[in-house]
C-alpha positions as CSV (number, residue, x, y, z in Angstrom):
1,X,30.7,1.0,-7.1
2,X,30.9,0.5,-11.0
3,X,30.6,-3.3,-10.2
4,X,27.6,-2.8,-8.4
5,X,26.3,-0.6,-11.3
6,X,27.0,-3.0,-14.0
7,X,25.5,-6.1,-12.2
8,X,22.5,-4.1,-11.9
9,X,22.2,-3.3,-15.5
10,X,22.6,-7.5,-16.0
11,X,18.9,-7.9,-14.7
12,X,15.4,-6.3,-15.6
13,X,13.9,-4.8,-12.6
14,X,10.9,-3.6,-14.6
15,X,7.1,-4.3,-14.0
16,X,3.7,-3.1,-14.8
17,X,0.5,-2.3,-13.1
18,X,-2.3,-1.3,-15.9
19,X,-0.2,0.0,-18.1
20,X,1.9,1.9,-15.8
21,X,5.4,1.1,-16.0
22,X,7.6,1.1,-13.3
23,X,11.2,0.8,-13.2
24,X,11.3,-1.5,-10.3
25,X,8.6,-3.1,-8.1
26,X,9.1,-1.2,-4.8
27,X,7.0,1.2,-3.6
28,X,6.5,2.8,0.1
29,X,3.1,2.2,1.3
30,X,0.6,4.7,2.2
31,X,0.9,6.3,5.4
32,X,4.8,5.3,5.9
33,X,6.3,7.8,3.7
34,X,4.3,10.8,3.9
35,X,4.5,12.9,0.7
36,X,8.3,12.1,0.2
37,X,9.5,15.5,1.7
38,X,11.3,13.9,4.7
39,X,12.8,10.9,3.2
40,X,14.3,13.1,0.2
41,X,16.4,14.5,2.5
42,X,18.1,11.0,3.4
43,X,18.5,10.0,-0.3
44,X,17.4,10.6,-4.0
45,X,14.0,9.1,-3.9
46,X,13.5,8.8,-7.7
47,X,15.4,5.3,-7.2
48,X,11.6,3.9,-6.1
49,X,9.6,2.3,-8.7
50,X,6.6,4.6,-7.5
51,X,5.1,6.1,-4.3
52,X,1.5,5.9,-2.6
53,X,1.1,8.9,-0.8
54,X,-0.4,9.5,2.7
55,X,-4.2,8.5,3.1
56,X,-6.1,11.4,2.2
57,X,-9.9,12.2,2.9
58,X,-12.4,14.8,2.2
59,X,-11.5,17.0,5.1
60,X,-8.5,17.6,6.8
61,X,-8.1,15.3,9.7
62,X,-6.2,15.8,13.0
63,X,-6.0,12.2,13.6
64,X,-6.6,9.9,17.0
65,X,-5.7,11.3,20.4
66,X,-2.2,10.2,21.9
67,X,-0.7,7.6,22.4
68,X,-1.4,6.2,19.1
69,X,1.6,4.1,18.5
70,X,2.6,1.2,20.5
71,X,5.6,-1.0,20.2
72,X,5.7,-5.2,19.9
73,X,8.5,-7.8,19.5
74,X,8.0,-8.4,15.6
75,X,6.1,-4.9,14.4
76,X,4.5,-2.0,15.7
77,X,0.6,-0.8,16.2
78,X,-0.8,2.5,15.1
79,X,-3.8,4.2,15.3
80,X,-3.0,7.5,14.0
81,X,-6.7,8.0,12.4
82,X,-5.9,8.9,8.8
83,X,-4.1,12.6,10.1
84,X,-4.1,14.7,6.9
85,X,-4.5,18.1,5.3
86,X,-7.5,17.3,3.1
87,X,-8.1,16.7,-0.5
88,X,-7.9,20.1,-1.4
89,X,-4.7,20.9,0.3
90,X,-3.1,18.0,-0.8
91,X,-3.8,18.8,-4.6
92,X,-2.7,22.4,-4.1
93,X,0.2,22.0,-2.2
94,X,1.2,18.6,-1.5
95,X,1.2,17.1,-4.9
96,X,2.9,20.0,-6.5
97,X,5.7,19.5,-4.5
98,X,5.8,16.0,-4.7
99,X,6.0,15.9,-8.6
100,X,8.8,18.4,-8.1
101,X,11.3,16.1,-6.5
102,X,9.8,13.0,-7.8
103,X,9.7,11.7,-11.8
104,X,8.2,8.3,-11.2
105,X,4.8,7.1,-10.8
106,X,2.4,8.6,-8.2
107,X,-0.2,6.4,-6.4
108,X,-2.9,8.5,-4.6
109,X,-4.3,6.7,-1.5
110,X,-8.1,7.9,-1.0
111,X,-9.7,7.3,2.4
112,X,-13.4,8.2,3.5
113,X,-16.4,7.5,5.5
114,X,-19.0,7.4,3.2
115,X,-19.6,6.3,-0.4
116,X,-20.3,9.8,-1.7
117,X,-16.7,10.7,0.3
118,X,-15.0,8.5,-1.7
119,X,-16.5,9.2,-5.1
120,X,-16.1,13.0,-4.4
121,X,-12.3,12.8,-3.5
122,X,-11.5,10.0,-6.2
123,X,-13.2,12.6,-8.6
124,X,-10.8,15.4,-7.8
125,X,-7.8,13.4,-7.8
126,X,-8.4,11.7,-11.1
127,X,-8.2,15.0,-13.0
128,X,-4.6,15.4,-11.6
129,X,-2.5,14.6,-14.3
130,X,0.4,14.2,-11.9
131,X,-1.2,11.2,-10.4
132,X,-1.0,7.4,-12.6
133,X,-2.6,5.3,-10.1
134,X,-5.6,5.8,-7.3
135,X,-5.4,3.2,-4.4
136,X,-8.4,3.4,-2.3
137,X,-8.6,2.1,1.0
138,X,-11.7,0.4,2.4
139,X,-10.7,0.0,6.0
140,X,-12.3,3.0,6.9
141,X,-15.5,2.6,9.1
142,X,-18.6,3.3,7.3
143,X,-20.3,6.1,9.0
144,X,-23.7,5.3,7.4
145,X,-24.0,1.5,8.6
146,X,-22.8,1.6,12.3
147,X,-18.8,1.8,11.7
148,X,-18.6,-1.2,10.0
149,X,-15.1,-1.3,7.8
150,X,-16.3,-1.0,3.8
151,X,-13.7,-3.7,3.0
152,X,-15.4,-6.3,5.8
153,X,-18.1,-6.6,3.4
154,X,-18.8,-7.8,-0.2
155,X,-22.0,-5.4,-0.8
156,X,-20.3,-2.2,0.7
157,X,-17.0,-2.9,-0.8
158,X,-18.6,-3.1,-4.4
159,X,-20.4,-0.3,-3.7
160,X,-17.3,2.0,-3.1
161,X,-15.4,0.3,-6.2
162,X,-18.5,1.0,-8.5
163,X,-19.0,4.4,-7.5
164,X,-15.7,5.5,-7.6
165,X,-15.0,3.7,-11.3
166,X,-17.9,5.8,-12.4
167,X,-16.0,9.1,-11.7
168,X,-12.4,8.3,-12.7
169,X,-10.5,7.4,-15.7
170,X,-7.5,6.1,-14.3
171,X,-6.5,2.5,-13.1
172,X,-8.1,1.7,-9.4
173,X,-6.8,-0.1,-6.8
174,X,-8.7,-1.5,-4.2
175,X,-6.5,-1.7,-0.9
176,X,-8.4,-4.6,1.5
177,X,-8.3,-5.1,5.2
178,X,-7.1,-8.7,6.3
179,X,-9.8,-8.5,9.3
180,X,-12.1,-10.8,7.1
181,X,-13.1,-14.5,7.0
182,X,-12.7,-14.9,3.4
183,X,-10.5,-12.7,1.5
184,X,-10.9,-14.1,-1.9
185,X,-14.7,-13.3,-1.8
186,X,-13.9,-9.4,-0.9
187,X,-11.4,-9.2,-3.7
188,X,-13.8,-11.1,-6.2
189,X,-16.3,-8.2,-5.3
190,X,-14.2,-5.6,-6.3
191,X,-12.8,-7.1,-9.3
192,X,-16.6,-7.7,-10.4
193,X,-17.6,-4.2,-9.6
194,X,-14.7,-3.3,-11.8
195,X,-11.4,-2.6,-10.1
196,X,-8.6,-2.6,-12.2
197,X,-6.5,-4.2,-9.5
198,X,-6.1,-5.0,-5.7
199,X,-3.6,-4.1,-2.9
200,X,-3.2,-6.1,0.1
201,X,-2.8,-6.4,2.5
202,X,-3.6,-3.4,5.1
203,X,-2.9,-3.7,8.7
204,X,-4.2,-6.6,11.1
205,X,-6.0,-5.2,14.1
206,X,-4.1,-5.9,17.4
207,X,-3.3,-4.0,20.8
208,X,-1.1,-3.9,24.0
209,X,-1.5,-3.4,27.7
210,X,0.6,-1.1,29.9
211,X,1.0,-3.6,32.8
212,X,2.1,-1.1,35.4
213,X,-0.8,1.4,34.6
214,X,-3.8,-1.5,33.8
215,X,-4.8,0.2,30.5
216,X,-4.4,-0.2,27.0
217,X,-1.3,1.6,25.8
218,X,-3.0,3.2,22.8
219,X,-5.3,5.8,23.8
220,X,-8.0,4.4,21.0
221,X,-7.5,1.1,22.7
222,X,-6.6,-0.9,19.7
223,X,-4.7,-0.2,16.5
224,X,-3.3,-1.4,13.0
225,X,-0.5,-4.1,13.8
226,X,1.9,-4.1,10.9
227,X,5.7,-5.3,10.7
228,X,7.4,-8.7,9.9
229,X,5.2,-10.8,11.8
230,X,2.2,-10.2,9.6
231,X,4.4,-11.1,6.5
232,X,3.1,-14.9,6.1
233,X,-0.2,-13.9,6.6
234,X,0.1,-11.0,3.6
235,X,1.8,-13.5,1.8
236,X,-1.0,-16.2,2.0
237,X,-3.7,-13.4,1.1
238,X,-1.4,-12.4,-1.9
239,X,-1.1,-15.8,-3.0
240,X,-5.3,-16.7,-2.7
241,X,-6.4,-13.5,-4.3
242,X,-4.0,-13.5,-7.2
243,X,-5.1,-17.1,-8.2
244,X,-8.9,-16.3,-7.8
245,X,-8.6,-12.7,-9.5
246,X,-7.3,-11.8,-13.4
247,X,-6.7,-8.1,-12.1
248,X,-3.1,-7.3,-10.9
249,X,-2.2,-7.4,-6.8
250,X,0.1,-5.0,-5.1
251,X,1.6,-7.0,-2.4
252,X,2.0,-5.3,1.1
253,X,2.6,-6.3,4.8
254,X,5.9,-7.0,6.6
255,X,8.1,-6.8,3.6
256,X,11.8,-5.7,5.0
257,X,14.0,-7.3,2.3
258,X,14.6,-8.2,-1.5
259,X,13.9,-11.7,-0.4
260,X,10.5,-10.7,0.6
261,X,9.9,-8.7,-2.5
262,X,10.8,-12.1,-4.5
263,X,8.8,-14.2,-2.5
264,X,5.7,-11.6,-2.7
265,X,6.1,-11.6,-6.6
266,X,6.1,-15.5,-6.8
267,X,2.9,-15.5,-4.8
268,X,1.2,-13.4,-7.6
269,X,2.1,-10.0,-6.6
270,X,2.9,-7.5,-9.7
271,X,4.3,-4.8,-7.3
272,X,5.3,-4.5,-4.0
273,X,4.6,-2.0,-1.1
274,X,6.7,-1.6,1.7
275,X,5.3,-0.2,5.1
276,X,6.4,-0.4,8.5
277,X,10.0,-0.9,7.5
278,X,10.3,2.5,6.5
279,X,9.4,3.7,10.0
280,X,12.0,1.9,11.3
281,X,14.8,2.6,8.7
282,X,14.4,5.4,6.1
283,X,16.6,3.8,4.0
284,X,14.6,0.5,3.9
285,X,13.5,1.0,0.3
286,X,16.9,1.9,-0.9
287,X,18.3,-0.8,0.4
288,X,15.9,-3.5,-0.7
289,X,16.0,-2.2,-4.4
290,X,19.9,-1.7,-4.1
291,X,19.8,-5.5,-3.0
292,X,17.2,-6.9,-5.7
293,X,20.1,-7.9,-8.2
294,X,21.9,-9.6,-6.0
295,X,19.0,-11.9,-4.6
296,X,18.4,-12.3,-8.2
297,X,21.8,-13.5,-9.4
298,X,21.8,-16.0,-6.3
299,X,18.4,-17.2,-7.5
300,X,19.0,-17.2,-11.1
301,X,16.5,-14.9,-12.0
302,X,17.2,-12.5,-14.9
303,X,13.8,-10.3,-15.4
304,X,11.5,-10.0,-12.4
305,X,8.2,-10.1,-14.4
306,X,8.9,-13.4,-15.3
307,X,8.5,-14.9,-11.8
308,X,5.2,-13.0,-11.1
309,X,2.9,-16.0,-9.8
310,X,5.7,-18.5,-10.3
311,X,4.2,-20.4,-7.1
312,X,1.1,-20.5,-8.3
313,X,2.3,-22.8,-11.3
314,X,3.8,-25.5,-9.7
């Protein structure tokens, strides 16, 4: 154990997101870590670089009907439906409790079904000193535009970004859906509208069929596909967006190992979120962080921040 700790001290894992310092780049992705309570029973979650807490909406949501989880060979499909207690309960109860057990940066993930809802929730969370970064999930259906996701249209995503930036003072990262033809145009629309950073990717749209019952496994028919199978898609999109945009990128999608984290950073990510892996292994983030110095040693890397976008420079 002493040797392991000594080796960790020989490597610099620190990174920065819009002036917010992180001890390491590993962040549990929203929706896969709750509000930190459960995982803190397994290990001291202060080993993490930051936490992106469960997606929060204006009103409390029970979520979608069950079944809403389907297993896949290289991942999983979920259609949880943004189950959460609502912004006011998160601020009054969940956020103070999270801060009592976690002293690192907190990222608030905000979802909405209208521009006004995004703006209202972001304005409220911006006033909470416990929160350092706001992450806006634009994969929600726009109830005023036929249910189309905000994140699939440049005009809609720019409108949300501007509305949120008008009522906030903290760094705003827009979390993008991969279910688009041109991810770069969507990311550039966010940047031009004032986004401080981009997070990608959210889940791909997928489905499974119960062949005995001859009907979809998921009650909602389709859901978000995540897990190791999506990593190459996520890596490609991180690479494209990091090359096109000047704002920092948080990479997410299929990350399961320290090697995946380094690959994401070489593609251009300044920090890396771990999602579905947490649902399969509650120790996933802890293991990845502990493995990073060994992987850095193997690759001859002394400082992680030096490799951000390294593959872009070839």
